[in-house]
C-alpha positions, 0 to 999 in steps of 0.5 A: 554188880547186881544181885538178881531178884527172885520175886521181883520185890524185896520185902524190907520190913522186919519179920514181926512187922511183916507177920502183923501185916500178913495177919491184918490182910488175912483178917480183912480178907476174912471180913470181906468174905463174911460180909459178901456171904452175909450180903448174898444171904440177905439178897437171896432171902429177899428174893425168896420172899415173893416165892414164899408168899406165892407158894403159901397162898397157893397152898392155902387156896388148894387146902380150901378147895380140898376142904370144899371138895371133901365136904361136898363129896362126903355129903353126897357120898354119905347120902348115897351110902346111907340109902344103899346101906338101908336098901342092903339092910332091908334086902338082908332082912328079907333074905334072912326071913326067906332062909328061915321059911320052908320053901313052898315046893317043899311044903307041898311035896310033904303035904302031897306025900301023905297017903290020902285014899278017898281024897281028891285035892283040887286046890292049895294056897300057901302063905309063908310066915312073916315075922312072928306069924306062922306059915299057912297051907290051905288044902281044898278038895273032895272026900268020898266019906267022912272016915276018909276025911277024918283019917286024912286030917289026923295023918296031916296032924301027925306030920312034922311040918304041920303044927295043926290041921283045922277042919271046920265041923260043918265039913262032917255034915254030909256022909259022902262027896264032902267038899272040904278046906283044911287049914294047916298051920306050919311048924316053924 
C-alpha cells in the first residue's frame, strides 16, 4: 500500500541538519538581497553624478549672473538714488527756508495797514530773507510834508514785522511834495 505524500517531497534529513540548511539558505538570501541593494545604490549614485555636476554648474552660473546683475543694478540705482536724494535734500532745504520766511503778501498787507495820512505809496520791492540775511521791503512814494513822512517812518518802526525803517536824511531836505524810499529791514 502506498502512503500518500502531502507536499510531494519527503525530507529525510534529521532536524538539526535541516535547521542548519534552512539557516544557510536564509543567510545566502540575505547576502544576495544586501548585495543587490548595494549594487542598486552604486548604480543610482553613478547615474546621479552627471545630474549633480549639471545642477551644480547651473547653480554657479546663475549665482554669477545674479551677482553681475546686482552689481550693475546697485551701481546704476545708487547713482540715480544719490542724484534723487540730493535733489530732494535741496528741495527740502528750500522749502524749510520758505516756511521760515514771511509771505510777501503778508508783509505788504501789514505795511499797507499802517495809517499814512499825507503819504502816497507808488512802488514797493520785497526781497525775502536768504540764509542769515534778513528780508527787506522798500517802499517808495511821495509825502505831502516832512511831518507826515516822519510820522510814517516812526509808525513803521513801531510795528512787530519791522526791525528797522531807514530813511535817508536827504529826504527831509524839501518842505513839501517829498519823494522818498524807506528801506524796512524785516524782523525774523
